[in-house]
C-alpha positions as a printed Julia matrix, in Angstrom:
203×3 Matrix{Float64}:
 -100.0   -66.73  -51.27
  -97.97  -64.4   -48.87
 -101.13  -62.56  -48.44
 -103.12  -65.81  -47.5
 -100.54  -67.24  -45.4
 -100.67  -64.32  -43.54
 -104.26  -64.4   -43.15
 -104.26  -67.71  -42.07
 -101.78  -67.12  -39.19
 -103.83  -63.88  -38.48
 -106.61  -66.07  -37.9
 -105.14  -68.49  -35.92
 -103.67  -66.19  -33.6
 -106.83  -64.55  -33.21
 -108.88  -67.78  -32.4
 -106.39  -68.72  -30.22
 -106.15  -65.63  -28.4
 -109.98  -65.81  -28.28
 -110.12  -69.04  -26.85
 -107.6   -68.3   -24.44
 -109.55  -65.18  -22.93
 -112.68  -67.58  -22.54
 -110.94  -70.05  -20.64
 -109.17  -67.55  -18.22
 -112.76  -65.86  -17.87
 -114.96  -68.96  -17.6
 -112.78  -72.29  -17.41
 -112.36  -74.86  -20.26
 -115.71  -75.04  -22.22
 -115.47  -78.82  -22.37
 -114.4   -78.95  -18.46
 -117.72  -77.06  -17.72
 -119.34  -79.25  -19.58
 -118.14  -82.34  -17.45
 -118.23  -80.7   -14.49
 -121.66  -80.09  -14.85
 -122.24  -83.7   -15.71
 -120.62  -84.6   -12.28
 -122.78  -82.25  -10.46
 -126.13  -83.9   -11.83
 -124.5   -87.24  -11.48
 -123.45  -86.6    -7.66
 -127.12  -84.86   -7.18
 -128.98  -87.91   -8.71
 -127.0   -90.56   -6.41
 -127.24  -88.18   -2.94
 -130.56  -86.67   -3.28
 -132.06  -89.31   -5.15
 -135.39  -88.71   -3.82
 -135.46  -84.45   -3.88
 -136.02  -84.04   -7.56
 -133.1   -81.28   -7.31
 -131.57  -79.8   -10.53
 -128.08  -78.44  -11.22
 -128.17  -74.83  -12.75
 -126.15  -71.73  -12.97
 -122.96  -73.07  -13.48
 -119.73  -70.48  -13.13
 -115.96  -70.66  -13.37
 -114.38  -68.85  -10.51
 -111.39  -68.38  -12.11
 -109.43  -66.6    -8.77
 -109.54  -70.78   -7.4
 -110.04  -72.39  -10.51
 -113.19  -74.08   -9.35
 -116.74  -74.84  -11.41
 -119.42  -73.67   -9.14
 -123.31  -74.54   -9.47
 -126.75  -73.71   -7.7
 -128.48  -76.79   -6.65
 -132.17  -75.91   -7.08
 -135.6   -77.69   -6.74
 -137.71  -78.21   -9.8
 -139.44  -74.81   -8.65
 -136.5   -72.69   -8.98
 -135.5   -72.76   -5.4
 -131.99  -72.67   -4.5
 -131.28  -75.17   -1.7
 -127.35  -75.99   -2.28
 -124.09  -75.25   -4.08
 -121.69  -77.72   -5.51
 -117.81  -76.51   -6.29
 -116.46  -79.02   -8.28
 -112.36  -78.28   -7.99
 -110.05  -77.79  -10.73
 -108.72  -80.52  -12.25
 -112.4   -82.31  -12.12
 -111.32  -84.74   -9.04
 -113.75  -83.43   -6.01
 -116.8   -82.43   -5.56
 -117.64  -80.2    -2.32
 -121.12  -80.24   -1.03
 -121.34  -77.16    0.85
 -124.32  -77.7     2.81
 -122.37  -80.85    4.27
 -119.57  -78.45    4.58
 -121.65  -76.06    6.82
 -123.14  -79.02    8.8
 -119.3   -80.29    9.42
 -118.24  -77.04   10.29
 -121.24  -76.64   13.09
 -120.91  -79.91   14.47
 -116.91  -79.3    14.99
 -118.02  -76.14   16.48
 -119.93  -77.37   19.2
 -117.76  -80.25   19.82
 -115.24  -77.81   20.76
 -117.49  -75.77   22.88
 -118.48  -78.92   24.74
 -114.83  -80.11   25.0
 -112.12  -79.03   28.02
 -109.96  -77.58   26.33
 -109.84  -73.72   26.65
 -109.75  -71.15   23.43
 -110.12  -67.5    23.57
 -110.56  -67.54   19.86
 -111.59  -70.06   16.94
 -112.07  -70.63   13.47
 -113.64  -73.83   11.73
 -113.05  -74.2     8.04
 -113.52  -77.89    7.41
 -114.92  -78.79    4.11
 -117.02  -82.06    2.92
 -115.78  -83.57   -0.36
 -116.63  -86.53   -3.22
 -114.04  -87.96   -4.93
 -114.98  -87.47   -8.26
 -114.54  -91.27  -10.17
 -116.41  -92.81   -7.08
 -118.24  -90.57   -4.94
 -116.33  -91.64   -1.79
 -116.76  -89.03    0.89
 -113.55  -87.66    2.58
 -113.93  -85.03    5.46
 -111.28  -82.36    6.09
 -111.37  -80.63    9.83
 -109.66  -77.16    9.77
 -109.54  -75.43   13.06
 -107.94  -72.34   13.81
 -107.85  -71.21   17.63
 -105.77  -69.31   20.04
 -105.64  -69.6    23.86
 -103.51  -68.65   27.03
 -102.83  -72.12   27.73
 -102.67  -74.15   24.88
  -99.73  -76.66   25.13
  -98.73  -78.82   22.32
  -99.71  -82.3    24.71
 -103.04  -80.67   25.15
 -103.75  -79.85   21.53
 -102.43  -83.51   20.75
 -104.5   -84.86   23.12
 -107.92  -82.98   21.83
 -107.08  -83.88   18.15
 -106.84  -87.74   19.17
 -110.16  -87.05   20.69
 -111.5   -85.4    17.58
 -110.68  -88.12   15.03
 -112.43  -90.76   17.65
 -115.21  -88.74   17.93
 -115.58  -87.85   14.52
 -115.63  -91.94   13.72
 -118.52  -92.2    16.44
 -120.43  -89.49   15.09
 -120.12  -91.04   11.04
 -117.71  -88.78    9.67
 -115.28  -90.18    7.12
 -112.41  -88.06    8.21
 -109.55  -87.63    5.85
 -107.33  -85.19    6.94
 -106.87  -83.21   10.56
 -105.07  -79.93   10.29
 -105.25  -77.66   13.6
 -103.19  -74.22   13.53
 -103.05  -73.19   17.31
 -101.17  -70.2    19.49
 -100.39  -70.09   22.55
 -101.36  -66.4    23.76
  -98.66  -66.76   26.85
  -95.67  -67.46   24.85
  -96.71  -66.59   21.18
  -95.79  -69.61   19.84
  -97.58  -70.82   16.97
  -97.54  -74.52   15.77
  -99.37  -76.79   13.6
 -101.06  -80.07   14.1
 -101.51  -82.09   10.75
 -102.52  -85.84   10.67
 -103.81  -87.15    7.26
 -105.8   -90.28    6.46
 -102.36  -92.81    6.84
 -101.9   -91.43   10.56
 -105.37  -91.26   12.0
 -105.17  -94.51   13.79
 -101.6   -93.45   15.51
 -101.81  -93.34   19.27
  -99.52  -90.4    19.68
 -100.42  -87.06   18.13
  -97.52  -85.13   19.29
  -95.09  -86.33   16.63
  -97.37  -84.59   14.05
  -97.31  -81.1    15.73
  -94.54  -78.72   14.27
């Protein structure tokens, strides 16, 4: 009986360790299946005329995301979806790339003078209803970046986002005044976007 009990315990331990290893390296097996299903539902709704399919799913353990290539029937890769951990949001990398290019162009055409600039916005869709949400995240530095100028720029870009049909959910601007070497952040979420004065959102 003792040998049988010990054998059962060892078997349970081995199975648990094996499952833990698989989960760590490849994500939860059931979650991978659910993530693939979410990706397929998104593709069918968003690109219903393009005959696209989901393929080559992998778990990005460093970020806890499930990544899927989107290909044509012939196997040509045309996009990538990122299903975030918790299966709550779906990032469309093509739309993210398009958003960032639009923001860069907007900054270039604005009156704001910057020496260094980086844009890392994201376009994601909520998994339950596939509503679109856009995050605009900008980092820049310049000799003449006052809080007043950045606050005005922040308000202007939220107005621009509406005019261009974006679904702005969050605006983050990290900026450094190179004259004073002072760094600050403007953070505005969807409940604050209608505010007239963005100065109060700068830390």
